[in-house]
N, C-alpha and C positions, 0 to 999 in steps of 0.2 A: 503494499500499501504505501503511494507517494504521500510526502508530507501534508500538501494541499488538501489531498482526500482525508488524511486523517484528522487534518483540523477542522475539516467540514463536519466529519462524523463528530467529533467533540463539541462543536457550535451545535449541532443538529440535537445532541443529546443535553445540551445546557437547556437550550429553547424548550424542548419537551419537557424535561423537569420543571421548568418554571409553569408552563400550560397546566401540568397535572397539579402543582401547587394552587393556581390561579383556579382550577376547576374545583377543586375541595373547598376554598373561600367562598366561590360561587353557591356551592350545593349548601354549604352551613350557613351563608347568608340568607338564601331562599327560605331555610328551613327556619331561621329566625322571624324573617318577616312573615312567613305563614302561621307561626304562634300567635303573632300580634293580630293579624288579620282575623285569626279564628276567634280570637278575644273581643275583637270587635264586632264580629258576626253573632257572638253569643250576646253582645250587649243591645244591638240592634234588635234583636229577636225579643230580647226580653222587655225592652220598651216600645215594641211595635214600630219599629222604624223600618223603611224600605232598606232592601239590601243592596241597593245601587244607589251612588250619588253623583250624577251626572256632572253636577259644577265641580266637586272634588276631582273627578275624574278627568275632565279637562285641563283643570290646573297641574294636576299631576303629568299629564302628557304633555303639557308646554315644558314646565320643568325638566322633564326628562330629556325632551328635545334639546333643551339648551344645556343641560349638564353634557349631552352625546357630542354636540358641537364644539364644547370646550375639552372633550377628552378627545378629539378627533375620531370618532364613530359616528357611521353613518345616521342619521338622525332618524331616517325611515324604519330603518333595523331596529333601533331604540323604541320608536313609538309602536312597533309591531310587537317587540317583546313584552312592553309594557300593557298593550292591549291583551296580550295572552294571558299576562298575570292578572289583571284586572277581571278580566272572564272566569278565571277560575277562582278567585276571590267571590265573586259574585254568585257563583256557585255553590260555595261553600256555605255564603250568608242566606242563601237561600235553602241549603239542606237545613240549618238552624232554625229558619221560620217554621218548618214544617212539624 
């Protein structure tokens, strides 16, 4: 193996290790986020509040798009990702209401 191929392999390994750590952070962060949204869902159900809050959702989407731009992340991807999370949260809130 040539030096440049070995160096590329080492860099690839480093990048993959970083990606693996970041994936773990994302999973744990989502887990923590959903613990809080579950608590919100129970609170809304206990007080007969609607599972969806379109005003809050629009604010969050705008906020996330701004953060995505700051982070050099495609804002459309960030928006789609947050919409997916919001729909999942609403689904959980609706289950609490039942």
